[in-house]
MDTraj code that builds the backbone (N, CA, C; nanometers):
import mdtraj as md
import numpy as np

residues = "MET ALA ASP ASP ALA LEU SER PRO ASP PRO ASP LEU VAL ARG ALA LEU GLN ALA LEU SER ASN PRO MET ARG LEU GLN MET LEU SER TRP LEU ARG GLU PRO GLU ARG HIS PHE PRO PRO GLU GLU ALA ILE ALA ASP PRO VAL GLU VAL GLY VAL CYS VAL SER HIS ILE GLN ALA LYS ALA GLY LEU ALA GLN SER THR VAL SER ALA TYR MET ALA GLU LEU GLN ARG ALA GLY LEU VAL ARG ALA THR ARG VAL GLY LYS TRP THR HIS TYR LYS ARG ASP GLU GLN ARG ILE ALA GLN LEU VAL ALA ALA LEU GLY ARG THR LEU".split()
xyz = np.array([
    [11.2870, 9.3007, 6.2038],
    [11.2604, 9.1816, 6.2442],
    [11.1564, 9.1548, 6.1685],
    [11.0936, 9.0299, 6.1583],
    [11.0285, 8.9771, 6.0105],
    [10.8656, 8.9839, 6.1303],
    [10.7323, 9.0651, 6.0617],
    [10.6664, 9.0299, 6.1234],
    [10.5315, 8.8987, 6.1131],
    [10.5375, 8.8133, 6.2317],
    [10.4661, 8.7200, 6.1907],
    [10.3653, 8.7034, 6.1093],
    [10.2750, 8.8096, 6.1418],
    [10.1418, 8.8142, 6.0628],
    [10.1134, 8.7858, 5.9227],
    [10.2611, 8.8427, 5.8834],
    [10.2989, 8.8593, 5.7022],
    [10.4284, 8.7810, 5.6839],
    [10.4170, 8.6639, 5.7799],
    [10.4572, 8.5581, 5.7505],
    [10.3957, 8.4156, 5.6522],
    [10.4286, 8.4005, 5.5442],
    [10.3713, 8.3008, 5.4575],
    [10.3192, 8.1561, 5.5367],
    [10.1624, 8.1213, 5.5221],
    [10.1491, 7.9685, 5.5444],
    [10.2274, 7.9013, 5.5002],
    [10.2963, 7.8032, 5.5737],
    [10.3954, 7.7015, 5.5071],
    [10.3252, 7.6146, 5.4445],
    [10.1937, 7.5742, 5.4876],
    [10.1068, 7.4563, 5.3985],
    [10.0717, 7.5465, 5.2420],
    [10.0594, 7.6486, 5.2595],
    [10.0266, 7.7428, 5.1206],
    [10.1573, 7.7246, 5.0063],
    [10.2748, 7.7484, 5.1048],
    [10.3767, 7.7843, 5.0094],
    [10.4468, 7.6441, 4.9857],
    [10.4137, 7.5054, 5.0607],
    [10.4156, 7.3882, 4.9368],
    [10.3122, 7.3773, 4.8442],
    [10.2527, 7.3983, 4.8958],
    [10.1248, 7.3667, 4.7986],
    [10.1637, 7.4787, 4.6424],
    [10.1977, 7.5607, 4.6925],
    [10.2792, 7.6529, 4.5766],
    [10.3755, 7.6173, 4.4627],
    [10.4478, 7.5297, 4.5483],
    [10.5869, 7.5023, 4.5017],
    [10.5142, 7.3718, 4.4137],
    [10.4468, 7.2735, 4.4778],
    [10.4143, 7.1870, 4.4239],
    [10.3354, 7.1996, 4.2592],
    [10.2491, 7.3317, 4.2216],
    [10.1987, 7.3795, 4.1670],
    [10.2720, 7.4485, 4.0717],
    [10.4298, 7.4631, 4.0949],
    [10.5213, 7.5625, 4.0183],
    [10.5389, 7.4712, 3.8991],
    [10.5349, 7.3740, 3.8930],
    [10.5433, 7.2197, 3.7931],
    [10.4718, 7.2498, 3.6796],
    [10.4763, 7.2720, 3.5702],
    [10.3766, 7.2659, 3.4540],
    [10.2621, 7.1255, 3.4463],
    [10.3803, 7.0273, 3.4593],
    [10.2979, 6.8751, 3.4593],
    [10.2667, 6.8634, 3.5736],
    [10.2901, 6.8870, 3.6669],
    [10.2057, 6.8535, 3.8223],
    [10.0453, 6.9426, 3.8039],
    [10.0769, 7.0248, 3.7784],
    [9.9357, 7.1480, 3.7609],
    [9.8751, 7.1020, 3.6424],
    [9.8889, 7.0466, 3.5682],
    [9.8039, 6.9917, 3.4506],
    [9.7486, 6.8440, 3.4911],
    [9.8104, 6.7689, 3.5960],
    [9.7873, 6.6386, 3.6707],
    [9.6629, 6.6658, 3.7493],
    [9.7035, 6.7435, 3.7871],
    [9.5928, 6.8429, 3.9186],
    [9.4346, 6.8890, 3.8546],
    [9.5052, 6.9536, 3.6893],
    [9.3721, 6.9747, 3.6662],
    [9.2825, 6.8862, 3.5823],
    [9.3628, 6.7662, 3.4819],
    [9.2914, 6.5948, 3.4797],
    [9.1813, 6.5612, 3.5916],
    [9.2596, 6.5791, 3.7135],
    [9.1756, 6.5122, 3.8262],
    [9.0484, 6.5443, 3.8423],
    [9.0504, 6.7051, 3.7924],
    [8.9357, 6.7741, 3.8454],
    [8.7836, 6.7246, 3.7621],
    [8.8709, 6.6418, 3.6431],
    [8.7475, 6.5832, 3.5628],
    [8.7584, 6.4609, 3.5536],
    [8.7875, 6.3184, 3.6060],
    [8.8522, 6.2180, 3.5593],
    [8.7919, 6.1907, 3.4589],
    [8.6390, 6.1584, 3.4792],
    [8.5343, 6.1034, 3.3722],
    [8.5608, 6.1546, 3.1965],
    [8.5983, 6.2841, 3.2565],
    [8.6391, 6.3713, 3.0767],
    [8.7577, 6.2982, 3.0478],
    [8.9170, 6.2821, 3.1461],
    [9.0342, 6.2679, 3.1105],
    [9.0731, 6.1366, 3.1143],
    [9.0340, 6.0434, 3.1505],
    [9.0838, 5.8893, 3.1262],
    [8.9786, 5.7884, 3.1030],
    [9.0186, 5.7310, 3.0270],
    [8.8877, 5.6332, 2.9774],
    [8.8413, 5.5229, 3.0961],
    [8.6856, 5.5549, 3.1142],
    [8.6458, 5.4874, 3.2528],
    [8.6206, 5.3570, 3.2139],
    [8.6331, 5.2723, 3.0963],
    [8.6037, 5.1312, 3.0778],
    [8.7733, 5.0567, 3.0954],
    [8.8715, 5.1575, 3.1033],
    [8.9907, 5.0864, 3.1877],
    [9.0076, 5.0755, 3.3482],
    [8.9326, 5.1166, 3.4002],
    [8.8963, 5.1623, 3.5397],
    [8.8901, 5.0483, 3.5987],
    [8.9751, 5.0434, 3.6985],
    [8.9613, 4.9192, 3.8239],
    [8.8783, 4.9786, 3.9363],
    [8.8604, 5.0610, 3.9392],
    [8.7721, 5.1704, 4.0391],
    [8.7303, 5.2729, 3.9914],
    [8.6014, 5.3292, 4.0808],
    [8.5063, 5.4410, 4.0544],
    [8.6772, 5.5532, 4.0572],
    [8.6743, 5.6291, 3.8978],
    [8.7457, 5.7277, 3.9201],
    [8.7112, 5.8484, 4.0050],
    [8.5659, 5.8953, 4.0181],
    [8.5249, 5.9765, 4.0465],
    [8.5326, 5.9873, 4.2240],
    [8.5061, 5.8619, 4.2771],
    [8.4922, 5.7786, 4.4392],
    [8.6253, 5.7747, 4.4918],
    [8.7245, 5.6843, 4.3868],
    [8.8280, 5.6077, 4.4329],
    [8.9431, 5.7195, 4.3813],
    [8.9500, 5.7303, 4.2683],
    [9.0533, 5.8295, 4.2346],
    [9.1077, 5.7719, 4.0503],
    [9.1572, 5.8244, 4.0421],
    [9.2664, 5.7782, 3.9260],
    [9.3578, 5.6804, 3.9477],
    [9.4155, 5.5726, 3.8557],
    [9.5140, 5.5020, 3.8883],
    [9.6364, 5.5725, 3.8348],
    [9.7640, 5.5222, 3.9083],
    [9.8649, 5.6012, 3.8562],
    [9.8957, 5.5736, 3.7117],
    [9.8699, 5.4287, 3.6776],
    [9.8995, 5.4012, 3.5380],
    [9.8412, 5.4588, 3.4506],
    [9.7478, 5.4748, 3.4443],
    [9.6600, 5.5823, 3.3658],
    [9.7199, 5.7311, 3.3741],
    [9.7340, 5.7689, 3.4766],
    [9.7988, 5.9263, 3.4818],
    [9.9673, 5.9052, 3.4056],
    [10.0189, 5.8010, 3.4032],
    [10.1270, 5.7839, 3.3751],
    [10.1373, 5.7542, 3.1799],
    [10.0183, 5.7079, 3.1537],
    [10.0047, 5.6563, 3.0102],
    [9.9850, 5.8114, 2.9265],
    [9.8485, 5.8754, 3.0457],
    [9.8531, 6.0247, 2.9675],
    [9.9626, 6.1089, 2.9457],
    [10.0412, 6.1120, 3.0497],
    [10.1560, 6.2265, 3.0524],
    [10.2863, 6.1541, 2.9917],
    [10.2361, 6.0787, 2.9914],
    [10.3589, 6.0185, 2.8692],
    [10.5143, 6.0585, 2.9190],
    [10.4950, 6.0087, 3.0723],
    [10.6411, 5.9758, 3.1662],
    [10.6627, 5.8831, 3.2162],
    [10.7575, 5.8634, 3.2481],
    [10.8045, 5.7272, 3.2869],
    [10.7004, 5.7249, 3.4763],
    [10.6847, 5.5933, 3.4843],
    [10.5881, 5.5562, 3.6385],
    [10.7012, 5.6513, 3.7200],
    [10.7725, 5.6398, 3.7464],
    [10.8620, 5.6996, 3.8821],
    [10.8606, 5.8251, 3.8843],
    [10.8228, 5.9026, 3.7522],
    [10.8382, 6.0408, 3.7816],
    [10.6909, 6.1037, 3.7938],
    [10.6217, 5.9812, 3.7220],
    [10.4340, 6.0252, 3.7712],
    [10.4342, 6.0146, 3.8817],
    [10.4448, 5.9056, 3.9685],
    [10.4505, 5.8858, 4.1269],
    [10.5173, 5.9868, 4.1833],
    [10.6775, 5.9894, 4.1881],
    [10.6948, 6.1177, 4.2555],
    [10.6196, 6.2676, 4.2239],
    [10.5878, 6.2762, 4.1247],
    [10.5114, 6.4100, 4.0978],
    [10.3634, 6.4130, 4.1885],
    [10.3233, 6.2836, 4.1760],
    [10.1741, 6.2585, 4.2514],
    [10.2132, 6.2910, 4.4126],
    [10.3284, 6.2429, 4.4651],
    [10.3528, 6.1923, 4.6102],
    [10.4093, 6.3509, 4.6031],
    [10.4539, 6.4419, 4.5471],
    [10.4982, 6.6009, 4.5689],
    [10.3039, 6.6654, 4.6095],
    [10.2649, 6.6185, 4.5448],
    [10.0548, 6.6604, 4.4825],
    [10.0281, 6.6348, 4.6299],
    [10.0417, 6.4874, 4.6580],
    [10.0195, 6.4678, 4.8125],
    [10.0455, 6.5343, 4.9392],
    [10.1764, 6.5542, 4.9429],
    [10.2511, 6.5900, 5.0972],
    [10.1881, 6.7338, 5.0348],
    [10.1748, 6.8351, 4.9041],
    [10.1378, 6.9496, 4.9631],
    [9.9648, 6.9328, 4.9922],
    [9.9230, 6.8213, 5.0081],
    [9.7466, 6.8142, 5.0387],
    [9.6659, 6.8564, 4.9539],
    [9.7150, 6.8240, 4.8097],
    [9.6234, 6.8755, 4.6998],
    [9.5529, 6.6994, 4.6645],
    [9.6036, 6.5999, 4.6680],
    [9.5701, 6.4794, 4.6513],
    [9.5435, 6.4199, 4.7815],
    [9.4579, 6.3286, 4.7264],
    [9.4498, 6.1696, 4.8179],
    [9.4971, 6.0519, 4.7625],
    [9.5748, 5.9405, 4.7992],
    [9.6234, 5.8261, 4.7161],
    [9.5002, 5.7203, 4.8431],
    [9.4896, 5.6349, 4.7694],
    [9.3912, 5.5350, 4.7698],
    [9.4835, 5.4281, 4.7366],
    [9.4623, 5.2736, 4.8078],
    [9.5331, 5.1426, 4.7332],
    [9.4380, 5.0705, 4.7246],
    [9.4182, 5.0337, 4.5743],
    [9.3230, 4.9488, 4.5363],
    [9.3960, 4.8560, 4.4660],
    [9.4209, 4.7012, 4.5474],
    [9.5099, 4.5803, 4.5341],
    [9.6317, 4.6470, 4.5091],
    [9.6956, 4.6169, 4.4346],
    [9.9063, 4.6854, 4.4122],
    [9.9021, 4.8277, 4.3491],
    [9.7467, 4.8761, 4.3104],
    [9.7645, 4.9872, 4.2452],
    [9.7422, 5.1472, 4.3102],
    [9.8065, 5.2153, 4.3200],
    [9.7391, 5.3677, 4.3490],
    [9.6924, 5.4156, 4.3081],
    [9.5913, 5.4910, 4.3494],
    [9.4569, 5.6092, 4.2829],
    [9.5075, 5.7101, 4.3603],
    [9.4778, 5.8231, 4.2845],
    [9.4688, 5.9574, 4.3297],
    [9.3508, 6.0501, 4.2774],
    [9.2589, 6.1217, 4.4184],
    [9.1549, 6.1806, 4.3833],
    [9.2450, 6.3095, 4.4254],
    [9.1390, 6.4107, 4.3995],
    [9.1983, 6.5711, 4.4485],
    [9.0990, 6.5737, 4.5931],
    [9.1711, 6.6304, 4.6804],
    [9.0928, 6.6669, 4.8272],
    [9.0599, 6.8299, 4.7512],
    [8.9276, 6.7955, 4.7339],
    [8.8652, 6.9171, 4.7018],
    [8.8527, 7.0478, 4.8149],
    [8.8429, 6.9901, 4.9353],
    [8.8142, 7.0732, 5.0817],
    [8.9571, 7.1583, 5.1420],
    [9.0489, 7.0352, 5.0646],
    [9.1851, 7.1053, 5.1019],
    [9.2227, 7.2100, 5.0082],
    [9.1770, 7.2209, 4.9230],
    [9.2436, 7.2909, 4.8008],
    [9.1727, 7.3971, 4.7786],
    [9.0320, 7.4375, 4.8382],
    [8.9222, 7.5219, 4.8715],
    [8.9959, 7.6278, 5.0102],
    [9.0378, 7.5268, 5.0842],
    [9.1293, 7.5939, 5.2304],
    [9.2049, 7.6441, 5.1746],
    [9.3193, 7.6270, 5.0727],
    [9.4284, 7.6980, 5.0237],
    [9.4106, 7.7689, 4.9422],
    [9.2881, 7.8216, 4.8368],
    [9.2662, 7.8761, 4.7685],
    [9.2082, 8.0361, 4.8416],
    [9.1553, 7.9749, 4.9954],
    [9.1075, 8.0940, 5.0875],
    [9.1583, 8.1840, 5.1417],
    [9.3191, 8.0848, 5.1666],
    [9.4070, 8.1406, 5.2653],
    [9.4984, 8.1861, 5.1375],
    [9.5234, 8.1661, 5.0544],
    [9.5942, 8.2452, 4.9217],
    [9.5433, 8.3782, 4.8972],
    [9.4282, 8.3783, 4.9316],
    [9.3186, 8.5260, 4.8847],
    [9.3434, 8.6084, 4.9820],
    [9.3513, 8.5244, 5.0817],
    [9.3877, 8.6250, 5.2440],
    [9.5137, 8.6851, 5.2346],
    [9.5966, 8.5915, 5.1413],
    [9.7682, 8.6569, 5.1760],
    [9.7643, 8.7264, 5.0756],
    [9.7235, 8.7548, 4.9915],
    [9.7397, 8.8379, 4.8891],
    [9.6283, 8.9323, 4.8850],
])
top = md.Topology()
chain = top.add_chain()
for i, resn in enumerate(residues, 1):
    res = top.add_residue(resn, chain, resSeq=i)
    for name in ("N", "CA", "C"):
        top.add_atom(name, md.element.get_by_symbol(name[0]), res)
traj = md.Trajectory(xyz[None], top)
């Protein structure tokens, strides 16, 4: 019988699954320093405060908009990013508090 204390945290598993894709991991990395990775003159909102527009992430990644949207939705479901609508555009920002919680849980688990 499995010991519940050793059962992995489902939120941690979801986050690790989201990060198992190299491009999603890269996107999360870019969002750590949005002012460095995305041109501020093209932003319609403050990338540090509001997040980076999905169209800018798509342009940098060189992937179809639908693929980028699916990747960002996966990161959002995993609790790694938060989405904010600005007009018709969705902006994404890392959820630093949640990331810190997941890192701590990973440290306790391993």
